[in-house]
C-alpha positions, 0 to 999 in steps of 0.5 A: 503538491501532488498526491504522489508526493504526499504519498511518498512523504507519508509512507514509502513502500520499499518492497512487496513480497508476493509469497507473504503478501507483505509490503515493506514500508519505511517507518514514519511513526504513523502506524501502530502494531495490529492497526487496520489499514487501507492501501490505495494506488494513486493513478492520474491523481485518483486514489484507487483502493488496492487492498486492505491489510494490517500492520504485522510488524514494526521495526526501527526503520521499517513496518511490515503491512500484511495484505488481507485481500486485494480489491477485485475491482482494482485487480480486474480494471488495472491489471498492468498496474497490479502486475507492476506492483507484484514485480516490485516496479519502483514507480508502482511502489512509490504510487502506493498510499497506506491509510490507517483505517479500513475503507467502506465496501458497501 
């Protein structure tokens, strides 16, 4: 099974709000309110750090993930993919993986 499929089973990103820096994700019961998360973008089977954030709100069917900051390396190196996310491109959103921990930035 590919990483892209695993990402989709774990959490399906439905929409990105650039005005609010929010990801709307299907609620699968794996995320908790105020939980810190790392957000990855899957490209060529690699999980690339996209952003860090936290769970801002949980609804019955959806979870809102607030982005605290985008990873500068991703924004600078993958500008086309970053723009596709900002424009709510469905394939780009399906390539997003949310993990319930913060990545190390040493």
